[in-house]
ZAROTI-464927 format. One record per atom (N, C-alpha, C, CB): y, z negated, x. Coordinates in steps of 0.05 Angstrom, whole numbers, padded with zeros to 5 digits, always signed. Each point is the difference from the previous one (the first is absolute). Last residue first. Glycine has a CB too. Example, Ala and Ser with C-alpha at 12.3 -4.5 7.8 and 13.67 -1.06 7.14 Angstrom:
BEGIN
-00045-00142+00257 +00024-00001+00016 +00022-00014-00015 -00013+00043+00024 -00102-00042-00018 +00024+00000-00018 +00024+00000+00018 -00023-00025-00038 
***
This chain:
BEGIN
-00200+01150-00578 -00018+00017-00016 +00012+00003-00028 -00041-00015+00027 +00078-00043+00041 +00009+00028+00001 -00016+00018-00018 +00016-00008+00046 -00037-00085-00033 +00025+00002-00014 +00008+00029-00002 +00014-00045+00016 -00090+00025+00035 -00005-00004-00028 +00025+00002-00017 -00039-00029+00012 +00045+00033+00082 -00014+00024-00010 -00005-00003-00030 -00022+00007+00045 +00057-00082-00001 +00020+00022-00001 -00012+00025-00011 +00024-00020+00039 -00082-00052-00023 +00018-00005-00023 +00021+00021-00003 -00008-00049+00007 -00046+00053+00069 -00016+00007-00024 +00017-00005-00025 -00043-00012+00024 +00080-00013+00059 -00002+00029-00002 -00015+00008-00025 +00000+00004+00050 +00004-00095-00030 +00026+00010-00010 -00001+00030-00002 +00024-00039+00022 -00098-00003+00015 +00001-00006-00028 +00027+00011-00012 -00029-00041+00007 +00018+00049+00086 -00020+00017-00014 +00002-00005-00031 -00030-00001+00041 +00082-00054+00016 +00010+00028+00000 -00019+00018-00016 +00023-00007+00046 -00050-00081-00030 +00021+00000-00020 +00011+00029-00002 +00012-00048+00011 -00074+00030+00056 -00012+00005-00027 +00021-00001-00022 -00043-00021+00017 +00069+00003+00072 -00009+00028-00001 -00013+00006-00028 -00008+00000+00050 +00034-00089-00030 +00023+00017-00004 -00009+00029-00003 +00029-00031+00027 -00091-00037-00004 +00005+00002-00028 +00023+00019-00006 -00017-00047-00007 -00004+00028+00096 -00022+00014-00012 +00004+00004-00030 -00030-00020+00036 +00092-00032+00015 +00002+00029+00006 -00022+00016-00014 +00021-00012+00044 -00022-00082-00050 +00021+00011-00016 +00002+00030+00004 +00024-00044+00003 -00083-00005+00052 -00010+00002-00028 +00021+00013-00017 -00029-00040+00005 +00054+00020+00082 -00020+00021+00000 -00010+00005-00028 -00013-00012+00047 +00070-00060-00033 +00015+00025+00003 -00019+00024-00002 +00035-00023+00028 -00073-00063-00025 +00014+00005-00026 +00015+00026+00000 +00004-00049-00006 -00047+00020+00086 -00019+00008-00020 +00013+00006-00027 -00034-00029+00023 +00087-00004+00049 -00010+00027+00006 -00019+00010-00022 +00004-00010+00049 +00029-00078-00057 +00022+00020-00003 -00011+00028+00005 +00033-00035+00016 -00092-00036-00002 +00004+00005-00028 +00022+00020-00004 -00016-00047-00012 +00001+00019+00100 -00023+00014-00010 +00002+00008-00029 -00028-00024+00034 +00093-00032+00007 +00003+00028+00008 -00023+00017-00010 +00026-00014+00040 +00012-00078-00084 -00023+00011+00014 +00005+00029+00007 -00031-00032-00024 +00088-00026-00029 +00005-00003+00029 -00023+00012+00016 +00027-00041-00009 +00015+00070-00092 -00021-00015+00013 +00006-00002+00031 -00034+00016-00035 +00085+00032-00038 +00000-00029-00003 -00022-00015+00013 +00022+00009-00042 -00006+00089+00038 +00026-00011+00006 +00000-00030+00000 +00020+00039-00021 -00099+00012+00001 +00009+00007+00027 +00026-00014+00008 -00023+00044-00005 -00010-00051-00084 -00017-00015+00018 +00010+00004+00029 -00039+00004-00032 +00078+00048-00033 +00010-00027-00002 -00016-00018+00018 +00015+00007-00046 -00043+00081+00037 +00024-00001+00016 +00013-00028+00000 +00007+00049-00010 -00083-00034-00044 -00007+00000+00028 +00025-00001+00018 -00042+00027-00011 +00055-00021-00082 -00013-00025+00007 -00007-00001+00030 -00020-00002-00047 +00055+00082+00011 +00021-00020+00003 -00012-00028+00007 +00029+00025-00032 -00089+00046+00013 +00015+00005+00025 +00021-00021+00005 -00008+00050-00006 -00038-00055-00075 -00017-00006+00022 +00014+00004+00027 -00039+00013-00028 +00081+00012-00052 -00001-00029+00002 -00016-00009+00024 +00005-00003-00050 -00004+00094+00029 +00026-00008+00011 +00001-00030+00003 +00021+00040-00022 -00097-00006-00019 +00000+00008+00028 +00026-00008+00013 -00031+00038-00009 +00023-00049-00084 -00018-00019+00014 +00000+00005+00030 -00028-00004-00041 +00074+00064-00015 +00014-00025+00001 -00016-00021+00016 +00022+00010-00044 -00064+00072+00027 +00022+00003+00019 +00016-00026+00003 +00003+00050-00012 -00069-00046-00054 -00012-00002+00026 +00021+00003+00022 -00043+00018-00018 +00071-00005-00070 -00006-00028+00005 -00013-00005+00027 -00006-00005-00050 +00022+00093+00024 +00026-00013+00006 -00004-00030+00004 +00024+00035-00027 -00097+00017+00001 +00007+00005+00028 +00026-00013+00007 -00025+00043-00002 -00002-00049-00087 -00018-00015+00017 +00006+00004+00029 -00035+00003-00035 +00081+00048-00029 +00009-00028-00002 -00017-00017+00019 +00015+00007-00048 -00040+00083+00039 +00026-00002+00013 +00009-00029+00001 +00012+00046-00017 -00091-00024-00031 -00004-00001+00030 +00027-00003+00014 -00040+00029-00005 +00034-00071-00093 -00007+00026+00012 -00001-00002+00030 +00021+00024-00039 +00001-00099-00018 -00014+00017-00020 -00006+00028+00010 +00023-00027-00035 -00004-00082+00071 +00004+00028+00006 -00017+00017-00019 +00008-00011+00048 -00006-00086-00048 +00028+00006+00007 +00004+00029+00004 +00004-00045+00020 -00092+00009-00040 +00019-00008-00021 +00028+00009+00005 -00029-00039-00008 -00040+00054+00072 -00004+00017-00023 +00020-00007-00022 -00049+00004+00011 +00051-00056+00067 +00006+00028+00007 -00002+00018-00025 -00017-00008+00047 -00010-00083-00055 +00029+00003+00003 +00008+00029+00005 +00003-00047+00019 -00094+00024-00023 +00012-00002-00026 +00031+00005+00001 -00037-00032-00014 -00011+00027+00096 -00007+00024-00015 +00014+00001-00027 -00044+00002+00024 +00052-00081+00027 +00016+00022+00011 -00006+00026-00014 +00001-00023+00045 -00052-00051-00070 +00027-00005-00007 +00018+00022+00011 -00009-00049+00001 -00082+00051+00020 +00004+00005-00029 +00029-00003-00007 -00047-00015-00010 +00020-00009+00098 -00001+00029-00004 +00006+00008-00030 -00035+00003+00038 +00029-00094-00016 +00023+00011+00013 +00001+00030-00004 +00000-00037+00035 -00076-00012-00065 +00024-00003-00017 +00025+00012+00012 -00021-00042-00017 -00061+00078+00066 -00001-00019-00022 +00025-00001-00016 -00031-00026+00027 +00045+00065+00069 -00024-00002-00015 +00004-00019-00024 -00027+00008+00042 +00085+00060+00035 -00001-00024-00016 -00026+00001-00017 +00050-00004-00002 -00047+00050+00098 +00012+00005-00027 -00004-00025-00016 -00010+00050+00002 -00017-00003+00102 +00016-00021-00013 +00010+00010-00028 +00015-00017+00046 -00070+00061+00026 -00012-00007-00025 +00017-00020-00016 -00045+00010+00020 +00069+00025+00068 -00008+00023-00016 -00011-00007-00027 -00009+00022+00042 +00072-00062+00035 -00015-00014-00021 -00009+00021-00020 +00026-00043+00005 +00014+00074+00074 -00002-00029+00007 -00018-00015-00019 +00046+00002+00020 -00016+00092-00022 -00027-00005+00008 -00005-00030+00005 -00002+00047+00019 +00073+00022-00070 -00002-00029+00007 -00028-00008+00006 +00039-00009-00028 -00010+00098+00001 +00017-00007+00022 -00005-00029+00010 +00034+00031-00018 -00076+00013-00060 -00011+00009+00025 +00015-00011+00024 -00015+00041-00022 +00042-00057-00069 -00026-00013+00005 -00011+00007+00028 -00009+00001-00049 +00089+00038+00018 +00005-00029+00000 -00026-00015+00007 +00036+00006-00035 -00038+00088+00021 +00011-00008+00026 +00005-00029+00003 +00020+00044+00002 -00047-00006-00085 -00022-00002+00018 +00009-00009+00028 -00024+00035-00026 +00089-00016-00040 -00015-00025-00006 -00023-00004+00020 +00013+00004-00049 +00035+00075+00057 +00019-00022+00004 -00013-00027-00004 +00038+00029-00014 -00086+00051-00006 +00003-00004+00029 +00018-00023+00006 -00006+00049+00007 -00004-00024-00096 -00025-00011+00010 +00001-00005+00030 -00024+00023-00036 +00096+00020-00005 +00000-00028-00008 -00026-00014+00010 +00027+00011-00040 -00018+00082+00053 +00019-00015+00018 -00001-00030-00007 +00030+00041+00004 -00082+00019-00057 -00011-00003+00028 +00018-00017+00017 -00022+00045-00004 +00030-00067-00097 -00002+00026+00013 -00010-00006+00028 +00037+00022-00029 -00046-00083-00066 +00004+00003+00029 -00002+00029+00009 -00018-00046+00006 +00003+00006-00096 +00027+00010+00005 +00004+00006+00030 +00016-00025-00040 -00097-00013+00003 +00003+00027-00012 +00027+00012+00007 -00030-00014-00038 +00007-00076+00064 -00015+00020+00015 +00006+00028-00010 -00036-00034+00010 +00070-00062-00028 +00014+00025-00005 -00013+00024+00015 +00043-00027-00007 -00082-00061+00010 +00012+00000-00026 +00013+00027-00007 +00008-00049+00005 -00048+00031+00081 -00021+00001-00021 +00013+00002-00028 -00030-00028+00030 +00087+00022+00048 -00018+00024+00002 -00020+00001-00023 +00005-00002+00049 +00050-00074-00042 +00016+00023-00007 -00017+00025+00000 +00040-00022+00019 -00079-00057+00011 +00005-00001-00029 +00015+00024-00009 +00000-00050+00002 -00014+00039+00090 -00026+00006-00014 +00004+00000-00030 -00025-00021+00038 +00099-00004+00016 -00007+00029+00004 -00025+00007-00016 +00021-00001+00046 +00005-00090-00045 +00018+00016-00016 -00007+00030+00002 +00036-00034+00007 -00083-00025+00048 -00008-00003-00028 +00017+00017-00018 -00016-00047+00010 +00039+00042+00081 -00024+00015-00004 -00010-00001-00029 -00012-00009+00048 +00086-00043-00023 +00007+00028+00001 -00025+00017-00006 +00038-00009+00033 -00051-00084-00025 +00017+00006-00023 +00006+00030-00002 +00019-00046+00002 -00065+00015+00073 -00017-00003-00023 +00015+00007-00026 -00027-00035+00024 +00074+00029+00058 -00014+00024-00002 -00020+00000-00024 +00004+00006+00049 +00044-00085-00031 +00018+00022-00007 -00014+00026-00004 +00036-00022+00024 -00085-00051+00008 +00007-00004-00028 +00018+00023-00010 -00005-00051+00006 -00017+00050+00085 -00024+00006-00016 +00006-00003-00029 -00029-00014+00038 +00095-00014+00022 -00002+00030-00001 -00024+00009-00017 +00022+00003+00045 -00013-00095-00027 +00021+00009-00019 -00001+00031-00003 +00028-00040+00013 -00084+00001+00051 -00010-00006-00027 +00020+00008-00021 -00026-00039+00019 +00052+00048+00070 -00021+00020-00007 -00012-00005-00027 -00010+00004+00049 +00072-00066-00015 +00014+00025-00007 -00021+00021-00008 +00038-00011+00032 -00069-00071+00000 +00010-00002-00027 +00014+00025-00009 +00005-00049+00006 -00033+00045+00083 -00023-00001-00017 +00008-00001-00030 -00027-00022+00037 +00093+00016+00030 -00009+00027-00004 -00024+00001-00018 +00018+00012+00045 +00056-00090-00056 -00022+00007+00019 -00011+00028-00007 -00012-00049+00006 +00082+00009-00057 +00008-00008+00027 -00021+00006+00021 +00028-00036-00021 +00005+00082-00079 -00021-00014+00014 +00009-00008+00028 -00035+00024-00027 +00105-00008-00057 -00013+00013+00023 -00021-00017+00014 +00042+00024+00007 -00011-00023-00113 +00003-00016+00024 -00014+00013+00024 +00004-00042-00029 -00008+00080-00061 +00026+00003+00012 +00005-00017+00026 +00016+00009-00046 -00092+00011-00023 -00003+00005+00028 +00026+00000+00015 -00040+00026-00010 +00002-00035-00088 +00012-00023+00014 -00002+00003+00030 -00011-00028-00039 -00015+00087-00038 -00021-00012+00017 +00011-00023+00016 -00023+00044+00002 +00077+00013-00058 -00014-00020-00015 -00021-00014+00016 +00009+00027-00040 +00039+00044+00079 +00018-00022-00004 -00015-00023-00015 +00040+00031-00001 -00085+00050+00013 +00004-00012+00026 +00017-00026-00003 -00003+00045+00022 -00009+00010-00097 -00024-00016+00005 +00002-00014+00027 -00027+00033-00027 +00119-00012-00022 -00023+00015+00010 -00023-00018+00004 +00030+00033+00023 +00053-00040-00094 -00014-00013+00022 -00023+00017+00009 +00013-00045-00018 +00081+00074-00032 -00029+00001-00002 -00013-00013+00025 +00003+00043-00027 +00091-00049+00014 -00008+00010-00026 -00031-00002-00004 +00041+00029+00000 -00001-00063+00080 +00022-00004-00019 -00009+00008-00028 +00033+00009+00037 -00082-00003+00050 -00005-00024-00017 +00020-00002-00022 -00019-00023+00039 +00022+00090+00029 -00024+00005-00015 -00006-00023-00019 -00017+00029+00037 +00090-00036+00025 +00004+00020-00021 -00024+00004-00018 +00032+00023+00031 -00014-00081+00050 -00005-00012-00026 +00001+00021-00023 +00020-00042+00018 -00004+00064+00073 -00026-00012+00000 -00007-00011-00027 +00006-00011+00048 +00079+00048-00035 -00020+00021+00000 -00028-00012-00001 +00031+00030+00026 +00043-00087-00016 -00002+00010-00028 -00022+00021-00002 +00049-00010-00008 -00027-00019+00094 -00013-00022-00015 -00004+00008-00029 +00022-00034+00029 +00025+00092+00025 -00027+00000+00008 -00016-00022-00014 +00014+00018+00045 +00079-00012-00059 -00014+00022-00013 -00030+00000+00008 +00043+00028+00001 +00013-00090+00040 -00004-00007-00028 -00015+00022-00015 +00042-00027+00001 -00017+00041+00089 -00021-00021-00002 -00005-00007-00029 +00014-00019+00045 +00056+00079-00029 -00026+00012+00006 -00023-00020-00002 +00024+00033+00030 +00065-00063-00039 -00009+00014-00024 -00027+00013+00005 +00048+00009-00012 -00007-00051+00084 -00009-00020-00019 -00011+00014-00026 +00033-00033+00019 +00008+00087+00045 -00026-00009+00010 -00012-00021-00018 +00015+00009+00047 +00072+00021-00064 -00020+00021-00007 -00027-00009+00009 +00035+00036+00003 +00036-00090+00023 -00005-00002-00029 -00020+00020-00010 +00046-00016-00005 -00018+00021+00094 -00017-00023-00004 -00006-00004-00030 +00019-00021+00043 +00043+00087-00019 -00026+00008+00007 -00020-00022-00004 +00020+00032+00033 +00070-00052-00045 -00009+00018-00022 -00029+00010+00006 +00048+00014-00009 -00006-00065+00075 -00005-00017-00023 -00011+00017-00023 +00036-00032+00015 -00008+00076+00063 -00025-00014+00005 -00007-00017-00025 +00009+00000+00051 +00073+00043-00052 -00021+00020-00002 -00027-00013+00003 +00031+00037+00018 +00045-00090-00005 -00005+00006-00028 -00022+00021-00004 +00048-00011-00010 -00023-00010+00099 -00009-00024-00013 -00007+00005-00030 +00028-00028+00032 +00014+00096+00019 -00028-00003+00007 -00013-00024-00014 +00009+00022+00045 +00084-00008-00053 -00015+00020-00015 -00030-00003+00005 +00040+00032+00003 +00016-00088+00046 +00001-00007-00028 -00016+00020-00017 +00045-00021+00007 -00035+00036+00087 -00017-00024-00006 -00001-00006-00029 +00011-00019+00044 +00002+00117+00004 +00017-00021-00013 -00018-00023-00009 +00034+00035-00015 -00074+00043+00051 +00013-00016+00021 +00017-00022-00011 +00000+00039+00029 -00092+00020-00066 +00028-00008-00005 +00011-00019+00022 -00009+00005-00050 -00083+00034+00034 +00019+00019+00013 +00029-00008-00003 -00034+00036-00007 -00038-00086-00034 -00006+00001+00028 +00019+00018+00016 -00048-00009-00012 +00054+00004-00083 +00009-00026+00012 -00005+00002+00031 -00011-00026-00043 -00019+00097-00009 +00029+00000+00001 +00011-00025+00013 +00000+00028-00042 -00092-00024+00027 +00008+00019+00021 +00030+00002+00003 -00042+00026-00009 +00006-00079-00060 -00005-00012+00026 +00007+00018+00023 -00037-00026-00021 +00044+00059-00068 +00020-00021+00005 -00004-00013+00027 +00002-00008-00048 -00064+00075+00021 +00027+00011+00002 +00020-00021+00008 -00011+00035-00034 -00079-00061+00017 +00003+00016+00024 +00028+00011+00004 -00048+00012-00005 +00028-00056-00076 +00001-00019+00022 +00004+00015+00027 -00030-00032-00026 +00014+00084-00050 +00027-00012+00000 +00004-00019+00023 +00002+00006-00050 -00088+00028+00038 +00018+00021+00009 +00029-00010+00001 -00030+00035-00019 -00036-00090-00017 -00004+00002+00030 +00019+00021+00011 -00048-00014-00005 +00044+00004-00087 +00016-00021+00012 -00003+00000+00030 -00006-00027-00041 -00046+00088-00009 +00028+00007-00002 +00018-00021+00014 -00010+00023-00043 -00081-00041+00037 +00004+00021+00019 +00030+00009-00001 -00048+00015-00004 +00019-00076-00060 +00001-00013+00027 +00006+00020+00021 -00033-00034-00015 +00021+00065-00073 +00025-00015+00002 +00002-00012+00028 +00000-00009-00049 -00081+00050+00026 +00021+00020+00005 +00027-00013+00004 -00026+00032-00027 -00046-00086+00004 -00004+00010+00027 +00022+00020+00007 -00050-00007-00005 +00047-00025-00082 +00011-00020+00018 -00004+00008+00030 -00009-00035-00036 -00027+00090-00031 +00029-00001-00004 +00012-00019+00020 -00006+00010-00048 -00087-00004+00043 +00011+00022+00015 +00031+00000-00002 -00042+00026-00007 -00005-00091-00043 -00005-00004+00028 +00013+00022+00017 -00043-00022-00011 +00044+00030-00084 +00019-00020+00010 -00004-00005+00030 +00001-00022-00046 -00032+00117+00017 -00007-00027-00008 +00021-00019+00009 -00049+00011+00001 +00033+00102-00023 +00014-00021+00015 -00007-00026-00012 +00039+00030+00011 -00069+00055-00045 -00018-00014+00018 +00015-00022+00015 -00027+00041+00003 +00068+00022-00065 -00021-00013-00015 -00016-00020+00018 -00003+00041-00029 +00071+00017+00064 +00009-00026-00010 -00021-00015-00017 +00047+00018+00001 -00069+00051+00081 +00005+00002-00029 +00007-00028-00011 -00032+00039-00004 +00022-00026+00096 +00001+00028-00007 +00006+00004-00029 -00032+00010+00037 +00065-00099+00016 -00024+00011-00014 +00004+00029-00007 -00010-00045-00018 +00058+00005+00103 +00005+00000-00029 -00024+00012-00013 +00051+00004+00006 -00044-00009+00088 -00006-00026-00010 +00005-00002-00031 +00011-00019+00045 +00007+00097+00011 -00029-00005+00000 -00008-00027-00012 -00002+00029+00041 +00094-00004-00031 -00013+00017-00020 -00030-00006-00001 +00034+00035+00008 +00040-00073+00048 -00017-00016-00017 -00016+00016-00020 +00032-00036+00006 +00030+00074+00059 -00018-00017+00015 -00019-00016-00017 +00035-00003+00033 +00033+00060-00073 -00019+00016+00016 -00021-00019+00013 +00035+00035+00008 +00036-00072-00062 -00016+00019-00016 -00022+00013+00017 +00041+00009-00029 +00017-00071+00070 -00012-00014-00023 -00018+00019-00016 +00039-00031-00002 +00015+00062+00073 -00024-00012+00010 -00015-00014-00023 +00021-00007+00046 +00062+00050-00067 -00019+00019+00011 -00026-00014+00009 +00038+00028+00015 +00046-00069-00056 -00024+00006-00016 -00022+00016+00015 +00030+00000-00038 +00058-00029+00074 -00012-00023-00012 -00028+00006-00012 +00046-00018-00010 +00009+00086+00048 -00009-00017+00021 -00015-00024-00012 +00039+00014+00030 +00004+00044-00089 -00025+00012+00011 -00011-00018+00022 +00017+00046-00011 +00066-00068-00031 -00023-00006-00015 -00026+00011+00011 +00029-00001-00039 +00063-00029+00091 -00014+00024-00008 -00026-00007-00014 +00020+00025+00037 +00063-00090-00042 -00021+00006+00020 -00016+00024-00011 -00003-00049+00017 +00107-00001-00033 -00022+00015-00009 -00020+00005+00023 +00029+00022-00035 +00046-00107+00014 -00006+00025+00015 -00025+00014-00011 +00020-00021+00041 +00020-00065-00069 +00006+00024-00016 -00007+00025+00015 +00036-00024-00023 -00036-00076+00042 -00026+00013-00003 +00004+00026-00017 -00025-00044+00004 +00082-00035+00060 +00003+00023-00018 -00026+00015-00002 +00049+00004+00012 -00030-00113+00011 -00009+00026+00009 +00004+00022-00021 -00032-00022+00030 +00044-00081-00022 +00023+00018-00002 -00006+00028+00009 +00028-00039+00007 -00087-00039-00017 +00008+00006+00027 +00025+00019+00000 -00047-00006+00016 +00006-00021-00098 +00006-00025+00014 +00011+00005+00029 -00036-00022-00027 +00004+00096-00026 +00025-00011-00010 +00009-00025+00015 -00011+00020-00045 -00073+00017+00065 +00021+00017+00009 +00028-00010-00009 -00032+00039-00001 -00043-00082-00032 +00003-00007+00028 +00022+00017+00012 -00049-00013+00003 +00023+00032-00091 +00015-00026+00001 +00005-00007+00029 -00022-00015-00042 -00030+00091+00028 +00027+00005-00008 +00017-00026+00001 -00016+00037-00029 -00076-00044+00044 +00013+00013+00023 +00029+00006-00006 -00044+00020+00014 -00008-00054-00084 +00003-00021+00021 +00015+00012+00024 -00043-00023-00015 +00018+00081-00055 +00023-00017-00007 +00005-00022+00021 -00010+00009-00049 -00065+00046+00060 +00024+00016+00004 +00024-00017-00007 -00025+00043-00009 -00058-00079-00012 +00005-00001+00029 +00025+00015+00007 -00049-00003+00008 +00018+00006-00096 +00011-00027+00006 +00007-00002+00029 -00027-00019-00038 -00015+00097+00010 +00027+00000-00011 +00013-00027+00007 -00014+00032-00037 -00077-00023+00057 +00017+00014+00019 +00029+00001-00009 -00040+00028+00014 -00025-00066-00071 +00003-00017+00025 +00019+00014+00019 -00046-00019-00006 +00021+00067-00071 +00017-00023-00007 +00006-00017+00025 -00018+00000-00047 -00044+00071+00056 +00028+00010-00003 +00019-00022-00006 -00018+00043-00015 -00073-00064+00018 +00009+00006+00027 +00029+00010-00001 -00047+00011+00014 +00003-00025-00096 +00006-00026+00013 +00012+00005+00028 -00037-00022-00026 +00006+00097-00021 +00024-00011-00014 +00009-00026+00014 -00015+00021-00044 -00066+00018+00072 +00023+00014+00011 +00026-00009-00013 -00029+00039+00008 -00051-00076-00041 +00004-00008+00028 +00024+00013+00012 -00049-00007+00005 +00023+00033-00091 +00013-00026+00000 +00004-00011+00028 -00021-00009-00045 -00027+00090+00033 +00029+00005-00006 +00015-00027+00000 -00012+00041-00028 -00082-00043+00038 +00013+00010+00024 +00030+00003-00005 -00042+00023+00015 -00011-00046-00088 +00001-00022+00019 +00013+00007+00026 -00042-00017-00021 +00030+00084-00048 +00021-00020-00006 +00001-00022+00021 -00006+00010-00048 -00024+00091+00033 -00009-00019+00021 +00019-00024+00000 -00021+00037+00029 +00026+00049-00079 -00012-00023-00014 -00013-00020+00019 -00007+00029-00040 +00061+00052+00061 -00030+00003+00001 -00015-00024-00013 +00006+00026+00042 +00088-00026-00037 -00005+00025-00013 -00031+00005-00001 +00044+00018+00016 -00012-00091+00034 +00001-00005-00029 -00006+00024-00016 +00033-00036+00009 -00028+00044+00085 -00023-00016-00007 +00000-00005-00031 +00000-00022+00046 +00075+00066-00010 -00023+00017+00003 -00026-00015-00010 +00022+00024+00039 +00059-00073-00034 +00001+00020-00021 -00025+00017+00000 +00050+00000+00002 -00039-00059+00069 -00006-00015-00025 -00001+00019-00023 +00022-00041+00019 +00004+00075+00064 -00029-00004-00001 -00008-00016-00024 -00001+00001+00049 +00093+00013-00034 -00013+00026-00004 -00030-00004-00003 +00036+00022+00026 +00016-00097-00004 +00004+00008-00028 -00013+00027-00006 +00043-00025+00000 -00045-00008+00089 -00017-00016-00017 +00003+00009-00030 +00002-00039+00033 +00055+00079+00029 -00027+00007+00007 -00020-00014-00018 +00013+00007+00048 +00078-00029-00052 -00005+00027-00012 -00029+00008+00004 +00048+00013+00008 -00020-00092+00036 +00000-00004-00029 -00007+00027-00015 +00034-00038+00005 -00020+00041+00088 -00026-00012-00006 -00002-00004-00031 -00002-00023+00046 +00084+00052-00012 -00020+00022+00002 -00028-00011-00008 +00027+00022+00037 +00042-00083-00030 +00004+00016-00024 -00020+00023+00000 +00048-00012-00001 -00046-00041+00078 -00010-00016-00023 +00002+00016-00026 +00013-00042+00022 +00024+00078+00056 -00029+00000+00002 -00013-00015-00023 +00004+00002+00050 +00089-00004-00044 -00010+00026-00009 -00030+00003+00003 +00045+00019+00013 -00004-00099+00016 +00003+00003-00028 -00011+00027-00010 +00041-00030+00001 -00038+00013+00092 -00020-00018-00013 +00001+00003-00030 +00005-00032+00038 +00060+00078+00012 -00027+00012+00004 -00021-00017-00013 +00016+00019+00043 +00071-00052-00044 -00002+00024-00017 -00027+00013+00003 +00049+00008+00005 -00027-00081+00050 -00005-00009-00028 -00003+00024-00018 +00025-00042+00009 -00003+00059+00080 -00027-00010-00002 -00007-00010-00027 +00003-00013+00046 +00085+00045-00029 -00019+00021+00004 -00029-00010-00004 +00032+00022+00032 +00041-00082-00035 -00001+00016-00024 -00021+00022+00003 +00048-00009-00009 -00026-00044+00083 -00018-00014-00018 -00003+00016-00026 +00014-00044+00019 +00010+00102+00065 +00012-00023-00014 -00021-00013-00017 +00044+00022+00000 -00061+00057+00052 +00023-00010+00016 +00013-00025-00013 +00008+00047+00016 -00096+00030-00017 +00007-00027-00010 +00021-00012+00018 -00047-00007-00019 +00009+00113-00013 +00008-00020+00021 +00007-00026-00013 +00017+00037+00030 -00092+00029-00074 +00029-00002+00004 +00007-00020+00021 +00007+00013-00048 -00099+00045+00049 +00012-00025-00011 +00030+00000+00004 -00042-00025+00009 -00034+00090+00014 +00025+00007-00014 +00014-00024-00012 -00020+00045-00010 -00059-00058+00063 +00013+00023+00013 +00027+00007-00013 -00045+00018+00012 -00026-00089-00028 +00029-00005+00001 +00015+00024+00013 -00010-00049+00004 -00087+00045-00017 +00010-00009-00026 +00031-00003+00000 -00044-00023-00008 -00005+00045+00089 +00003+00022-00019 +00012-00008-00027 -00038+00021+00023 +00061-00075+00067 -00022+00001-00017 +00004+00023-00021 -00009-00051+00007 +00056+00061+00088 +00002-00015-00025 -00025+00002-00017 +00049+00007+00001 -00052-00001+00107 +00007+00016-00022 +00001-00016-00026 -00022+00039+00022 +00042-00072+00081 -00019-00002-00022 +00008+00017-00023 -00013-00046+00015 +00037+00059+00092 +00011-00008-00026 -00021+00001-00021 +00045+00017+00014 -00059-00035+00094 -00003+00021-00021 +00011-00012-00026 -00042+00020+00023 
***
């Protein structure tokens, strides 16, 4: 049975020379630059400066990468003047990633910017690696594989930067707690989870009590869901000096409910990434399973908080 082509490559141009593969890589890179520039402009228009700066940096890095590919094409004597249908380049980038782009540029965070960039790179890797796999010419396949491998390295770097994103401008409470080293025993992991949940639960309680007058029914449901979903440690919350320090920080850094919910969103994203990092860097299968499960539970609440923020922006 003949294998059907991958949907992403249905309308792909043919590759019969090194010039073809280098042209595709260059145009994909140029497309990515335009993508980041557009999102940077939207974020800056919404006075979301920290996110705009991340997109600016991503665009700069991609321009440099395009120049590297051009130099490689020149070294191999390849003609990169061919045209590739722009629709083929952009269709999946726009449609397939729509759900990953913030509904409103006000709400885009550096974390989500880097997540989006990694997803885009995964698409480019898929294209180049598939073209390489379907190529009979050894030299063309070799260069296609090398280009794909470079994209894979970029993906790893973006994932690392994503983990550090919340630390670049504003340190989250999760980050300040010094929990970045993955526990090696399940018992220690459970203690770490209790600390994480204590931070999140304390933030929710402070937000609810401080901005109670501004809460609508949906916001109350979103915050209440964070408390109801986690039965593991139902009473976990920070006490004493730790509680006072976090409460003071929340109130000091946020002057309204919208800002406070955005800080909570950042904390939840940091939490998810922390658990995913544990899953990637531990040898314990039990911790891998538990960390992935915990991350999934927080992801659902991120969606709820984001929905509420979107509603508040639209009012």
